[in-house]
C-alpha positions in Angstrom: 0.0 0.0 0.0 1.2 3.5 -1.0 0.9 5.9 2.2 1.0 9.7 2.2 4.3 9.2 4.2 3.9 11.2 7.2 7.7 11.2 8.2 8.7 8.9 11.0 11.0 9.8 13.7 14.5 8.1 13.5 17.3 7.6 15.8 20.2 6.1 14.9 29.2 -10.3 29.7 27.8 -12.9 31.4 29.0 -12.8 35.1 30.4 -15.7 37.0 27.1 -15.9 38.9 25.1 -16.1 35.7 27.3 -18.8 34.4 26.8 -21.0 37.7 23.1 -20.3 37.3 23.1 -21.6 33.8 25.1 -24.8 34.8 22.8 -25.2 37.7 19.7 -25.0 35.4 21.1 -27.6 32.8 21.9 -29.9 35.7 18.3 -29.9 36.8 17.1 -31.4 33.7 16.4 -29.0 30.9 17.2 -30.3 27.3 19.8 -28.1 25.3 18.8 -27.1 21.9 20.7 -28.8 19.1 21.4 -25.3 17.8 22.8 -23.8 20.9 25.5 -21.2 20.4 24.6 -20.4 16.8 21.0 -19.8 16.7 20.4 -16.8 19.0 16.6 -17.1 18.7 16.6 -20.6 20.0 16.8 -21.3 23.8 19.9 -22.8 25.0 18.2 -24.6 27.8 14.5 -25.0 27.2 12.8 -27.0 29.9 11.8 -30.6 28.9 8.9 -31.4 28.5 7.5 -28.0 27.4 5.3 -26.6 24.5 6.5 -26.5 20.9 6.8 -23.2 19.2 6.8 -24.9 15.7 8.4 -22.1 13.8 11.8 -22.5 11.9 13.9 -19.7 10.5 15.7 -16.9 11.8 13.6 -13.8 13.0 14.2 -10.6 11.0 16.3 -7.9 12.7 17.0 -4.2 11.9 14.9 -1.5 10.2 13.8 -1.1 6.6 15.4 1.2 4.0 13.8 4.3 5.6 15.0 3.4 9.2 11.5 2.3 10.3 11.0 -0.7 12.8 9.3 -3.5 10.9 6.7 -5.8 12.9 3.3 -6.1 14.4 2.1 -4.6 17.7 -0.3 -6.0 20.1 -1.5 -3.0 21.9 -3.7 -4.9 24.4 -3.0 -7.9 26.2 -3.2 -9.4 29.7 -0.3 -11.9 30.4 -0.9 -12.1 34.2 -4.7 -11.6 34.7 -4.5 -15.0 36.4 -3.2 -13.0 39.4 -6.3 -10.7 39.2 -9.8 -10.8 40.6 -8.7 -12.8 43.7 -6.5 -15.1 41.7 -9.1 -17.7 40.7 -11.0 -16.4 37.9 -8.3 -17.0 35.2 -6.8 -20.6 35.5 -3.2 -21.5 34.7 0.0 -19.4 34.6 2.3 -17.8 32.0 5.2 -19.7 33.2 6.4 -21.7 36.3 9.7 -22.8 37.7 8.1 -26.1 38.1 7.5 -26.5 34.3 4.6 -26.7 31.8 2.6 -29.2 33.9 2.4 -26.8 36.8 1.8 -23.7 34.7 -1.0 -25.0 32.5 -3.3 -26.6 35.1 -7.0 -25.8 35.8 -8.2 -24.0 39.0 -8.8 -26.5 42.0 -12.6 -25.9 42.0 -12.9 -26.8 38.3 -12.2 -30.6 39.1 -13.3 -33.2 38.2 -15.7 -31.9 35.5 -16.0 -28.1 35.7 -19.2 -28.1 37.6 -18.1 -25.1 39.9 -16.6 -23.3 36.8 -19.3 -20.6 37.9 -17.7 -17.6 35.8 -17.8 -19.8 32.6 -21.6 -20.3 32.7 -22.1 -16.7 34.0 -20.4 -15.3 30.9 -20.8 -18.1 28.3 -24.0 -19.8 29.1 -24.5 -23.8 29.6 -23.3 -25.4 32.6 -19.7 -24.4 32.6 -18.7 -28.3 32.5 -15.5 -29.1 30.7 -12.4 -31.5 31.0 -10.2 -29.5 33.6 -7.0 -31.3 32.7 -4.5 -29.0 30.9 -1.3 -30.4 30.2 -0.7 -32.8 28.4 -4.2 -33.4 26.8 -5.8 -30.1 26.6 -9.1 -31.7 25.5 -11.2 -28.5 26.2 -8.9 -25.6 26.8 -7.3 -23.1 25.9 -10.2 -22.5 23.4 -11.4 -19.4 21.6 -14.5 -19.3 23.6 -13.2 -20.4 27.0 -12.9 -17.2 29.2 -11.3 -18.6 32.3 -8.1 -20.4 31.0 -4.6 -19.1 30.4 -3.8 -18.1 26.8 -0.4 -16.5 27.4 2.0 -19.1 28.2 5.4 -18.0 27.5 6.1 -20.4 24.7 2.9 -19.2 22.8 3.9 -15.5 23.2 7.4 -16.8 21.8 5.5 -18.2 18.8 3.9 -14.9 18.1 7.2 -13.1 18.3 8.7 -15.6 15.9 5.9 -14.8 13.6 6.7 -11.2 13.3 5.3 -9.3 16.5 7.9 -6.7 17.6 5.9 -4.9 20.5 3.4 -6.2 23.1 1.5 -4.0 25.7 1.1 -6.0 28.8 -2.0 -4.2 30.6 -1.9 -5.1 34.3 -5.6 -5.5 35.0 -8.0 -6.3 37.9 -11.4 -5.2 39.4 -12.1 -5.1 43.1 -15.8 -5.6 42.9 -15.6 -8.7 40.6 -13.0 -10.0 43.1 -15.1 -9.4 46.0 -18.3 -11.0 44.7 -16.6 -14.0 43.0 -16.9 -17.2 45.0 -13.5 -18.4 45.0 -10.3 -16.5 45.7 -7.1 -17.0 47.5 -6.0 -13.2 48.1 -7.4 -9.8 49.0 -9.1 -7.6 46.4 -7.1 -4.4 46.6 -6.6 -3.3 43.0 -3.2 -1.6 43.5 -1.9 -4.6 45.4 -2.7 -6.8 42.4 -1.1 -4.2 39.9 2.1 -4.4 41.8 2.3 -8.2 41.9 1.5 -8.5 38.1 4.2 -6.0 37.5 6.7 -8.0 39.6 5.9 -11.2 37.8 6.4 -9.7 34.4 9.9 -8.9 35.4 10.1 -12.4 36.8 8.8 -13.8 33.6 11.6 -12.0 31.6 14.2 -13.5 34.2 12.7 -16.9 33.5 13.1 -16.6 29.7 16.6 -15.0 30.0 17.7 -18.1 32.0 16.5 -20.5 29.3 18.2 -18.3 26.5 21.5 -18.4 28.4 21.5 -15.5 30.7 20.5 -12.0 31.6 19.5 -10.0 28.6 19.6 -12.8 26.2 15.9 -13.6 25.9 13.4 -12.4 23.4 11.1 -10.9 26.0 12.4 -7.4 26.8 10.6 -5.0 29.2 11.2 -1.4 28.1 10.4 2.0 29.8 11.0 4.3 27.0 10.6 4.4 23.3 14.5 4.4 22.6 14.8 1.1 24.4 11.8 -0.2 22.6 13.2 0.7 19.2 16.4 -0.8 20.0 14.9 -4.1 21.1 12.8 -4.2 17.9 15.8 -3.5 15.7 17.5 -6.5 17.4 14.7 -8.7 16.4 13.2 -9.2 19.9 9.9 -8.4 21.5 9.4 -5.0 23.3 7.2 -5.5 26.2 5.3 -2.3 27.5 3.5 -2.2 30.9 0.2 -0.7 30.9 -2.7 -0.5 33.5 -6.5 -1.3 33.0 -8.3 -1.2 36.2 -11.5 0.3 37.5 -10.3 2.4 40.5 -6.8 3.5 39.9 -5.0 5.1 42.9 -8.2 4.1 45.0 -10.2 6.7 43.0 -13.7 5.2 43.2 -16.8 7.2 44.0 -19.5 6.4 46.4 -22.9 8.1 45.9 -21.0 10.6 43.7 -18.5 11.4 46.2 -14.8 10.9 45.3 -12.7 8.7 47.6 -9.4 10.0 46.5 -7.6 13.4 46.3 -5.1 15.0 44.0 -2.2 14.0 46.3 -3.4 10.3 45.8 -3.4 10.8 42.1 0.3 12.2 42.3 1.3 9.5 44.5 -0.3 6.8 42.2 1.2 8.2 39.0 4.5 8.3 40.6 4.3 4.8 41.7 3.2 3.3 38.6 5.8 5.2 36.6 8.4 3.8 38.8 7.0 0.3 38.2 7.6 0.9 34.6 4.1 1.7 33.4 3.9 4.1 30.5 0.1 3.9 29.4 -3.3 3.4 31.4 -6.9 3.7 31.4 -8.6 6.1 33.9 -11.7 4.3 34.1 -12.9 0.6 33.3 -16.3 -0.9 33.5 -17.6 1.3 36.5 -17.9 5.0 36.9 -15.4 6.1 39.2 -13.9 9.5 40.6 -12.1 10.3 37.5 -14.5 9.6 34.6 -17.5 7.9 33.3 -17.4 4.6 31.2 -18.6 3.5 27.9 -21.2 0.9 28.8 -21.3 -2.8 28.2 -24.4 -4.3 26.3 -26.8 -7.0 26.9 -26.7 -9.4 29.9 -23.0 -8.7 30.3 -23.9 -5.0 30.6 -26.7 -5.8 33.2 -24.2 -7.8 35.3 -21.7 -5.0 35.2 -24.3 -2.5 36.1 -25.0 -4.6 39.1 -21.3 -4.4 40.0 -21.4 -0.5 39.5 -24.2 -0.3 42.0 -22.3 -2.7 44.5 -19.1 -0.4 43.8 -20.7 3.0 43.9 -24.1 3.0 45.2 -25.4 4.3 41.9 -26.4 2.5 38.6 -25.2 4.1 35.2 -27.2 7.2 34.2 -27.9 8.1 30.6 -28.8 11.0 28.6 -29.4 11.9 25.0 -26.1 12.2 23.1 -25.2 15.8 22.0 -23.2 14.7 18.8 -22.6 11.8 16.4 -20.5 9.8 19.0 -22.5 7.6 21.5 -21.9 5.0 24.1 -22.7 1.4 23.7 -26.5 0.7 24.4 -26.9 -0.8 27.9 -30.1 -3.0 27.0 -32.4 -4.6 29.5 -31.4 -8.0 29.3 -31.6 -10.4 32.5 -28.4 -11.4 34.3 -29.9 -13.4 37.0 -26.8 -14.6 38.8 -25.6 -11.1 38.9 -28.8 -9.6 40.1 -29.0 -12.0 43.2 -26.3 -9.8 44.5 -28.4 -6.9 44.8 -30.1 -6.2 48.1 -33.8 -6.9 48.6 -36.0 -4.7 46.6 -33.3 -3.3 44.3 -33.8 -3.6 40.6 -31.7 -2.6 37.7 -33.3 0.3 35.9 -34.6 0.2 32.3 -33.1 2.7 29.7 -34.6 4.6 26.9 -33.2 3.5 23.5 -32.8 7.2 22.5 -30.6 8.2 25.6 -27.4 6.2 24.9 -24.6 8.5 26.5 -23.3 8.4 29.9 -24.2 11.7 31.7 -20.7 11.3 33.4 -17.7 12.7 31.7 -14.2 13.7 32.8 -14.5 15.0 36.3 -11.9 17.6 37.8 -10.0 15.0 39.4 -9.9 13.2 36.2 -8.7 16.2 34.4 -5.9 16.5 37.0 -5.0 12.8 36.3 -4.7 13.5 32.5 -2.5 16.6 33.0 -0.5 14.6 35.3 0.0 11.7 32.7 0.9 14.4 30.2 3.6 15.8 32.5 5.2 12.4 32.9 5.0 11.7 29.1 2.5 8.8 29.5 0.0 7.6 27.0 -3.8 7.6 27.9 -6.1 4.9 26.7 -9.6 6.2 25.6 -11.1 3.0 25.2 -13.8 2.4 28.0 -14.1 6.1 28.5 -17.8 7.5 27.9 -17.9 9.8 24.8 -18.5 12.8 27.1 -15.1 12.0 29.0 -13.2 11.2 25.7 -14.3 14.4 23.9 -13.0 16.3 26.9 -9.7 14.5 26.8 -9.4 15.1 23.1 -10.1 19.0 23.7 -7.3 19.0 26.4 -4.7 17.2 24.1 -5.6 19.3 21.1 -5.1 22.5 23.2 -1.8 21.4 24.3 -0.8 19.5 20.9 -0.2 16.5 22.9 0.1 13.2 20.9 -0.2 10.5 23.6 -3.6 9.0 22.9 -4.2 5.3 22.3 -7.3 3.2 21.4 -6.2 -0.3 21.7 -9.1 -2.5 21.3 -12.2 -1.1 19.6 -13.9 0.4 22.6 -14.0 4.0 21.4 -16.5 5.5 19.0 -15.2 5.1 15.6 -15.9 8.7 15.0 -13.0 9.8 17.0 -10.7 8.2 14.6 -9.4 11.2 12.7 -9.0 13.4 15.8 -6.8 10.6 17.2 -4.7 10.4 14.1 -4.5 14.2 13.8 -3.0 14.3 17.4 -0.3 11.6 16.4 -2.1 9.0 18.5 -2.3 5.2 17.7 -5.4 3.0 17.1 -5.5 -0.8 17.1 -8.6 -3.1 16.6 -9.7 -5.8 18.8 -8.8 -9.3 17.5 -11.9 -9.9 15.7 -12.4 -12.7 13.1 -10.6 -12.1 10.0 -13.7 -10.9 7.9 -14.8 -8.5 10.6 -11.2 -7.1 11.3 -10.7 -6.6 7.5 -13.9 -4.9 7.0 -13.1 -2.4 9.8 -9.5 -1.9 8.6 -10.9 -1.0 5.1 -13.3 1.5 6.6 -10.3 3.4 8.1 -7.8 2.8 5.5 -8.1 6.1 3.9 -7.3 7.9 7.2 -4.2 5.8 7.9 -3.0 6.8 4.2 -3.8 10.4 5.0 -1.7 10.4 8.1 0.9 7.9 7.0 0.5 5.5 10.0 0.4 1.9 10.5 -2.4 -0.3 12.4 -2.3 -2.6 15.3 -4.4 -5.2 17.0 -5.4 -5.8 20.4 -5.7 -9.5 21.2 -7.1 -8.8 24.7 -6.0 -12.4 25.5 -7.0 -13.5 29.3 -9.3 -10.5 29.1 -12.5 -12.3 29.3 -13.6 -11.1 25.8 -13.8 -14.1 23.3 -11.7 -14.6 20.3 -12.1 -15.5 16.6 -13.8 -19.0 16.2 -13.0 -21.4 13.5 -13.9 -20.7 9.9 -14.0 -24.3 9.1 -12.2 -26.6 6.8 -14.4 -25.9 3.8 -13.9 -22.2 4.2 -12.6 -20.2 1.2 -9.0 -19.2 1.5 -8.5 -21.1 4.6 -4.9 -21.2 6.3 -2.8 -23.8 4.6 0.1 -25.1 6.7 3.0 -24.8 6.9 3.1 -21.1 5.6 5.7 -18.4 5.5 6.0 -15.4 7.9 5.1 -12.0 6.5 8.7 -11.1 6.1 9.3 -14.4 4.3 12.2 -15.7 6.6 10.4 -18.1 8.8 8.2 -21.1 8.2 5.2 -21.5 10.6 3.4 -24.9 11.1 0.5 -26.1 13.3 1.2 -25.3 16.9 1.6 -28.3 19.3 1.6 -28.4 23.1 1.7 -31.8 24.8 -0.6 -34.2 22.9 -2.7 -31.3 21.5 -2.0 -29.6 18.0 -4.1 -26.6 17.2 -5.3 -25.5 13.6 -6.8 -22.0 13.2 -9.2 -23.4 10.6 -10.9 -25.9 13.1 -9.9 -24.4 16.5 -10.1 -20.7 16.0 -7.7 -18.3 17.9 -7.5 -20.5 21.0 -4.3 -19.0 22.6 -1.7 -16.4 21.9 0.6 -18.9 19.8 -2.1 -18.8 17.1 -1.5 -15.0 16.4 0.5 -15.7 13.3 -2.0 -18.0 12.0 -4.7 -15.4 12.4 -2.6 -12.9 10.6 -2.1 -15.3 7.8 -6.0 -15.8 7.8 -6.2 -12.1 7.4 -3.8 -12.1 4.4 -5.5 -15.0 2.6 -9.0 -13.6 3.2 -8.3 -9.8 2.6 -5.2 -9.6 0.8 -1.8 -8.0 1.5 -2.7 -4.5 2.1 -4.2 -4.9 5.6 -1.3 -7.0 6.8 1.2 -4.3 5.4 -0.6 -1.8 7.6 -0.3 -4.1 10.5 3.4 -4.7 9.7 3.9 -1.0 10.1 2.1 -1.0 13.5 5.2 -1.1 15.7 6.8 1.8 14.1 3.6 4.0 14.4 3.3 3.0 18.1 6.7 4.0 18.7 6.3 7.1 17.0 3.4 8.0 19.3 5.3 7.2 22.4 8.4 9.0 21.3 6.4 12.1 20.7 4.6 11.8 24.0 7.9 11.5 25.9 9.6 14.6 24.1 6.5 16.7 24.2 7.0 20.2 25.8 4.2 22.6 26.5 5.1 25.9 25.0 5.0 29.1 27.0 1.4 30.4 27.4 1.5 34.0 26.3 -1.7 34.8 28.1 -0.5 34.0 31.6 -0.4 37.2 33.6 -1.1 39.3 30.4 -3.1 42.6 31.0 -7.0 41.9 30.4 -10.1 43.9 30.0 -13.6 43.0 28.8 -16.8 44.7 27.7 -18.4 43.8 31.1 -18.0 41.6 34.2 -20.7 40.0 36.0 -21.0 41.5 39.5 -21.2 39.3 42.6 -21.1 39.9 46.3 -19.2 36.9 46.9 -17.0 36.1 43.9 -14.8 38.0 41.7 -15.5 37.6 37.9 -13.1 40.1 36.5 -11.2 39.5 33.4 -7.8 38.6 35.0 -9.6 35.5 36.5 -9.4 33.9 33.1 -5.5 34.1 32.8 -4.6 33.2 36.4 -3.7 29.6 35.9 -6.5 28.4 38.2 -9.4 26.5 36.3 -11.5 27.1 39.4 -11.9 30.6 38.7 -13.6 32.5 35.6 -14.3 35.7 33.8 -18.1 36.1 33.4 -19.9 38.7 31.2 -23.2 40.4 31.5 -26.1 38.6 30.1 -26.3 39.8 26.5 -24.9 38.7 23.1 -22.6 41.4 22.1 -19.6 41.0 24.4 -15.8 41.0 24.2 -12.6 39.8 26.1 -9.3 41.3 25.3 -5.6 40.5 26.3 -2.7 42.7 26.0 0.5 40.7 25.6 2.8 43.4 26.3 4.6 43.3 23.1 4.1 41.9 19.5 4.4 38.1 19.4 3.8 35.5 16.8 0.5 33.9 17.6 -1.0 30.7 16.0 -3.4 29.1 18.6 -5.8 30.4 21.0 -7.4 28.0 23.6 -10.8 28.9 25.4 -12.0 26.8 28.3 -15.6 27.8 28.5 -17.8 27.3 31.7 -21.5 26.3 31.3 -22.1 29.7 29.8 -20.5 29.6 26.4 -20.6 31.2 23.0 -22.3 29.6 20.0 -21.0 32.2 17.6 -17.7 34.1 18.1 -14.6 35.3 16.6 -10.9 35.3 17.7 -9.3 38.7 16.4 -5.8 39.9 16.4 -4.2 43.4 16.3 -0.9 44.9 16.4 -2.0 48.2 17.8 -5.4 47.7 19.5 -7.2 49.6 16.9 -7.3 47.8 13.7 -8.4 44.0 14.1 -8.5 41.1 11.7 -10.3 37.8 12.2 -7.9 34.9 12.7 -10.6 32.2 13.3 -14.6 32.0 13.9 -17.2 29.6 14.4 -21.1 29.6 14.4 -21.3 26.1 15.9 -19.6 26.6 19.4 -20.8 23.9 21.9 -18.8 24.9 25.0 -16.0 22.9 26.6 -12.4 23.5 25.6 -12.1 25.1 22.2 -8.8 25.4 20.2 -8.6 28.0 17.6 -5.6 27.2 15.2 -4.6 29.5 12.4 -1.6 30.7 10.6 1.1 32.3 12.7 0.4 36.0 12.8 2.3 38.9 14.5 -0.1 40.4 17.2 0.2 42.2 20.6 -3.5 42.1 21.2 -6.1 39.1 21.1 -9.7 39.7 21.4 -12.7 37.1 21.7 -15.7 38.7 20.2 -19.0 37.1 21.3 -21.7 37.2 18.8 -24.3 34.7 20.0 -24.6 33.1 23.4 -25.2 29.4 23.7 -27.3 29.7 26.9 -29.6 32.5 28.6 -26.6 33.4 30.6 -23.7 35.6 29.4 -20.1 34.4 28.3 -18.0 32.7 30.9 -14.4 31.6 30.4 -12.2 29.5 33.1 -9.0 30.0 31.2 -7.8 31.6 27.9 -4.5 30.5 26.5 -2.4 32.2 23.7 0.4 30.1 22.0 3.0 30.8 19.4 5.1 28.3 17.4 
């Protein structure tokens, strides 16, 4: 595919103890690779027995002729969600020092026939019964429709890497309410405690893989904390692993009866701790409304069950309103979720919702905005999936006002009408791991925008994320996957994946576990052609481009801060000052307010002539529907730099060609409410 070519940014000893550990590990039983010492991509001491990888050939290294990283990016995975929700919702582990048989075994209560696999039949229907035995038979799991069994065993991740993946975002995930109401658990439900544990285990998994590859730093699985590290790892042909967070009450920021249970100090402390753990991207809300933002609803019976959890967590159900723009949240629906509804107190019922009121009334709160700006200060990337459209709109307004690129949509949970705004900022988008036909259809729908902005595409597998994955298309399906097949770069040969006595085939088993990601990509290629796969192969570069731009972002000086101000009028109050200077004092809790009539103006004197190219206006509820931004060098002769007749309040960013000006004036023409005009903050920015 030919792109418009947005220019990408470029940047051009084993210890004695390590040797002893390696010798010891060999003595304890692992079988050396026949290619040890020459084939860097093969472990020198893989445990025996273990899962197969079933890929031959050397992984590609380096960059393309333009210096761009090649390879796929999974922007949304949950390697250690077996440690979340009390530790017994997802069964099996990604690795174990005791070997594959210990790692890939079911939860104790699932024996002997799955009768107590309660979460299975809550989420998937039926009676939850299944053969609980994992290694070596794997009769019933992992499977594309099994939501409670490990899909991220390390050797399966290794196979995905061998198939061309170069970036993986491991989202540390949990939910305290699900943990508290689930019948089986072997630990507490504090969300931050679980996040800390999952971060530690990710580093432990890196060390485990290093050990079987011959020592520290030798494994394919490399945790990275900045984009330069990630680029270097990908150029070496290894897998750059980025830590993210997806949880419902980050920093303890839940809300009870609409009262926040956290403070700005809690947010600062929490962001600092997560950053020190290596976390570089995160969600501010997930599933339940919290003290930071409202969520984008789930639908159907699952939505009803989560709404019950919302009530148990917050004391309130979701509240809806008519949407004010083309974007909308998911419909909640009125489906029954009998098991979940039993958790409600006697007399409580989940409310019904009108089909024409599909948007969450809750947007980004003041604390949420503080957290967003705190992430910007730390160069972190913000996930907007799961945010209500009201919250997402405000986040995009803030990022546009600051020209901040660090916005991600990693698994198809944002309204797709936001796509161009995300790309316009320099953000990154990945699609959920849908079946090949659905994935191709959505990729084609947004292809023109990727061409316009010169960006690649990603996928979000959401493995271990209780989502469901592509089912089998069948042996008679047209353009089915034919084994063995070549990797996208052409350098490796990929055969059916075998673990123990079970061999998986994408045509008959679907995307049952992480090792089948290369097979799924081959299915996309065969069904939809090469274009979509080429976009995916450019995904790692685009993700790293967004990350680098976020790290290096510097907020330019606000020329309005402390400027001399005047206005046509100021609302009088016995208790509050609404004078013009209140809109340039750096405090979003203060504001200027005019008299209640249409023809009003607000003016700034920058003190000397500056080059101005952007003005930001943070409106209070009393906003302008129609207004102009005007510039002058002498305060007498004015020219219109920007105007609108469709203002809707919130945070507006007026961009225009850089123009010399000493004076900036906002000329109100038509009010959006019966009140006057009111601005929390006015910003003026140059180049």
